[in-house]
N, C-alpha and C positions, 0 to 999 in steps of 0.2 A: 504494500500500500504506500501511497505518497510518491510514487514514481511515475513520471510522464514519459512514455516510450517515444513520443514525438521529438524528444530532446536528444535521441540517440540514432545513430546509423546501426542497423541490425543486419548481421550476416549469420549464416549457419553452414555447417559442414558435417556430413555424416560418413562414417566408415562402416563397412560390413566385413566382419571377420578380419579386421585389421587392415583392410585395403580401402582406399578412397572410393566412395560410392556415389554421392551426390552432394551438391552445395548450391548456395544461392543467397540472394539478398531478401530481407524481410523477416517476418516473425513466424512463418509457417514453412515447414519442410515439405518437399514433394519428391516423388520419384524413388523413394527408398522401399524396395521390396525385400522382405525377409522370409526365408523358408525355415522349416523346422530345424532347430539347432544353430541357426545363424545368430551371430552376436552383432547387434547394431548399436553404434554409439553416435549420438548427434550433439554437436557443440554449438551453442548460440553465443555470438560475440556482439556485445553492445558497446559501441564507441561513441563517447560524448561528442556532439557536434560543437565545433569551435569557429571562432572568427578571430580578428586581430583588433587590438585597441592600443592606440598611442596617444599620450598626452604631451603636448608641446607648450612651450612658454615663450612669449615675446614680452620683453620689458622695453618700454620706450620712454626716454632714451635708455639704451642697454646699460645695466649696472651689474657687473658680475658679483658685487658684494651683497646683492639682495638675495634672500632665500625664500623659497616658495614650497609649501607642502601641499600634497594632494591626497585626499582620502577617497578611496574607490569602494563603492558598495554594490554588490551584485552576486550572481551565483557562483563565481569562481573564487575559491578561497586562496588561490596562489597570487592574486594581484589585488592587494587591498590598500596600498599606499606607495607613494614615491615622492622624491624631493628633487628640486632643480635650483641651481644657483644662476641668477641672471637669465639671459635668453638661452634656451636649451630644450632638451627632450628627455622623457623617461625611457624612450625606446619603444619599439613595437612589441607588444606582449600577446601571446596566444591565450585567448580566454574562452570560457564556455559561452555558448549563446544564451541570450536572455536580456533582461532589463538592468541597466546600470545607472548609478548616480555618482557624480564626481563633485567634490567640494574642495575649494582652494582656501588655504589659510596662509598667513604670513609666518615665515620662519624667524630665526633670531636676527635681530638688527634690522628688521623690515616692518613697516607699518602699512597695512592695506589702506588706511585712511589717506595716505599720500598719493593714492592712485585711483584712477577710474578703471573698472574692469569690464571687459567684454569677452565673449567666447563664441567660437564657431567650429562646427564639426563638418568633416567630409565623410561620405560613405562611398567607398569604391571610386574615389577621386571626384565624385559629384557633390555639389553643395548639399549639406544636411542641415540639421537644426542649428540655430544660433540664438544669441540673446546677450543680455547684460547681467552683471552680477557675478558672484563667486561660486554659484552652484549650477550644475546640470542635473536634471532629473528625467527619468523615463527615456533614457538613451537605449534604443533597441539594437542589439547586435545579432544578426542572423548568421546562418551557416556560411562560411567563407567570406563574410563581410570584412572589409578593411576600413576601419573607422579611425580617423585622426581628429582629435579635439584640441584646439589651440586656444589657450587663455592669453589675452593681451592686456597688460597693465600699463596704462599711459599715465605718466606722472602728472598730477593735477597742477596747472600753472598757478603761481602766486602773483601778487601785485606789489608794486612799490609806489609810494607817494612821497614827493618832496614838497615840503611847505617852506615858505619864506617868512621869517620873523625879523623885524627891524626894531632896534632899541635906540632911541625912542621910536614909537610907532608912527610918529609924524615925519620921520626921516623920508626924504623924497628920492632916495637912491633906487635905481632900477637894476635888475639882475636877470641873467639867463640861468635857467635851472636845467642841468644836464643829467641824464642817466646813461651810463655806459658810453659817455662821450657824445651823446646825441641830445641836442636841445629839445626838451619836451615842453618848456614854457619860456617865452622870451619877454624881456623888459617888464618883469613883474616887480612890484614893490611889496610893502608890508602886507601880509595876508595872501600873497600870491601862492599858487600851487600848480603842480603838474597834473593833479588828479591821479587816480589809480592807473598805473601803467603795468600791463602784463609783461 
């Protein structure tokens, strides 16, 4: 009980008196005729259907010192987690067919709040599911599927504001306000500002 035969490729092979007699695919034997005194042995082999899952990581701009952890939930107990530093990959893994979830978390020295996160998957080189956020749910992998899911973390831009204060405030001096050598406000006096600059 609790076993789904559709998850397996089934084959069978029979011998009669120690010699190969008949074989085939499926869950039912055919063509085995036994006479009195014959010894027939039939062996059923169930091989779990598999596909391939690869998790990739893109960090923009790339920063090899960032660390990213991925938790994988699904029917295959051999692939439950992997970690990537900067832009990279966990490598393609052979996994059981079924439904998977993938969740990204930040590793040591890395903060997800500094990044916007999107993800996109391909299935057999064609566009598959995609979205934003750090979790993928309901990712179906069928027999022989090659699934590649890429998480992209783009660093959230900050802003800088330069304000001009004169003492005394009645001073009539005018100034240019520069950021990275580029004038963002020209001929400003007391109270002048560049405003928020990305």
